[in-house]
C-alpha positions in Angstrom: 96.6 122.5 102.5 95.5 125.9 101.5 92.1 127.0 100.4 91.5 129.3 97.5 91.0 132.2 99.9 94.5 131.7 101.3 93.3 130.4 104.7 95.2 127.6 106.3 93.4 124.3 106.6 93.7 122.8 110.1 96.0 119.9 110.2 97.3 118.1 113.3 100.8 117.5 111.8 101.5 121.0 110.5 100.1 123.6 108.1 101.4 125.4 105.1 99.9 128.6 103.9 100.8 130.1 100.5 100.8 133.9 100.9 101.3 136.7 98.4 104.3 136.9 96.2 105.6 133.4 96.7 105.9 133.6 100.5 104.7 130.8 102.6 103.8 130.2 106.3 104.5 126.9 107.9 103.2 126.1 111.4 104.6 123.0 113.2 102.8 121.9 116.4 104.5 120.0 119.2 101.2 118.3 120.0 97.5 118.0 119.2 96.2 120.2 122.0 95.6 123.9 121.9 97.9 124.5 124.9 100.8 122.6 123.2 103.6 124.8 121.8 104.1 125.5 118.1 106.5 127.3 115.9 105.8 129.4 112.8 108.1 129.9 109.8 107.5 132.6 107.2 109.3 133.5 104.0 110.1 132.0 100.6 109.8 128.3 100.3 113.6 128.0 100.2 114.1 130.2 103.2 111.4 128.4 105.2 112.9 125.0 104.3 116.4 126.1 105.5 114.9 127.7 108.6 113.2 124.4 109.5 116.4 122.4 109.0 118.3 124.9 111.2 115.7 125.2 113.9 115.3 121.5 114.4 119.0 120.7 113.9 118.3 118.3 111.1 121.1 117.0 108.9 120.8 119.0 105.7 122.1 116.2 103.6 119.7 113.6 104.9 116.6 115.9 104.2 117.9 117.3 100.9 115.8 115.0 98.8 112.5 115.6 100.7 109.7 117.5 99.2 108.7 120.6 101.3 105.6 118.8 102.7 107.7 115.8 103.7 110.2 118.1 105.5 107.3 119.6 107.4 106.1 116.1 108.4 109.6 115.1 109.5 110.0 118.3 111.5 106.6 117.7 113.1 107.5 114.2 114.0 110.7 115.5 115.6 108.8 118.2 117.5 106.1 115.8 118.7 108.6 113.1 119.7 110.5 115.7 121.8 107.3 116.8 123.4 106.3 113.2 124.1 109.7 112.5 125.7 109.5 115.6 127.9 106.0 114.9 129.0 106.3 111.1 129.3 109.3 111.1 131.5 108.8 114.5 133.1 112.2 115.4 131.5 114.0 118.6 130.6 115.6 119.5 127.3 119.3 120.0 127.7 121.4 122.2 125.4 123.2 120.1 122.8 126.6 121.2 124.0 125.8 120.3 127.6 124.3 116.9 126.9 126.4 114.1 128.3 127.1 111.1 126.1 125.4 107.8 126.7 127.8 105.5 128.6 126.6 102.2 127.3 128.5 101.8 124.0 130.3 103.8 121.3 128.4 106.1 118.9 128.7 103.8 115.8 126.3 101.3 117.4 123.7 104.2 117.8 123.7 104.8 114.0 121.5 101.8 113.4 118.1 101.2 115.1 119.4 97.8 116.3 122.4 99.3 118.1 120.2 102.0 119.6 117.6 99.4 120.7 120.4 97.5 122.5 121.5 100.7 124.2 117.9 101.4 125.3 117.6 97.9 126.8 120.8 98.5 128.8 119.8 101.8 130.3 119.7 101.4 134.0 117.8 104.6 134.9 115.4 107.1 133.4 118.4 109.6 133.4 120.3 107.2 131.2 117.3 107.1 128.8 117.1 110.9 128.8 120.8 111.2 127.9 120.4 108.5 125.2 117.5 110.5 123.7 119.4 113.8 123.9 122.4 112.4 122.0 120.3 110.5 119.4 117.2 112.6 118.8 117.0 112.1 115.0 116.9 108.3 115.5 113.7 108.6 117.6 111.7 109.4 114.5 111.9 105.6 113.9 108.7 104.2 115.6 110.4 101.0 116.8 113.1 103.0 118.6 110.4 105.3 120.2 108.3 102.3 121.3 111.3 100.5 122.8 112.4 103.8 124.6 108.9 104.4 126.1 108.6 100.7 127.1 111.9 100.8 128.9 111.0 104.1 130.6 107.8 102.6 131.9 109.6 99.5 133.2 112.2 101.6 135.0 109.5 103.8 136.5 107.6 100.7 137.7 110.8 99.2 139.2 111.6 102.4 141.1 
């Protein structure tokens, strides 16, 4: 992603810039537009990788086998999914410790996309959908989960 001159090539999913002395810069955008938020990480490759995992609250074990570029893509998907949720439902991001649990079913069902899809279908309000997203953010990187969630949100808005 970097030219020989060390400039960052534009890329809608994120950018990596190799700087002097083994330091890199990674930019992760929350959307495609100029006015969308972004976050920048700088340091050694190992430091940047750990900073990304910490910043996005990713499970270190589940991303341990990812190449740095794959981690950037996963973090970008997470950032863009969060942005889509907030914009799509006019939602707010709640701190993790304050996020209420989804009332529909116990957590083990949420560990599989099928269980989460069931929970999405049983949400009775957009607030229920927001809570479900807040407690299962990592699962929303699965496109089928995100599609079902958006569809349910549109149906609930239309019924209101």
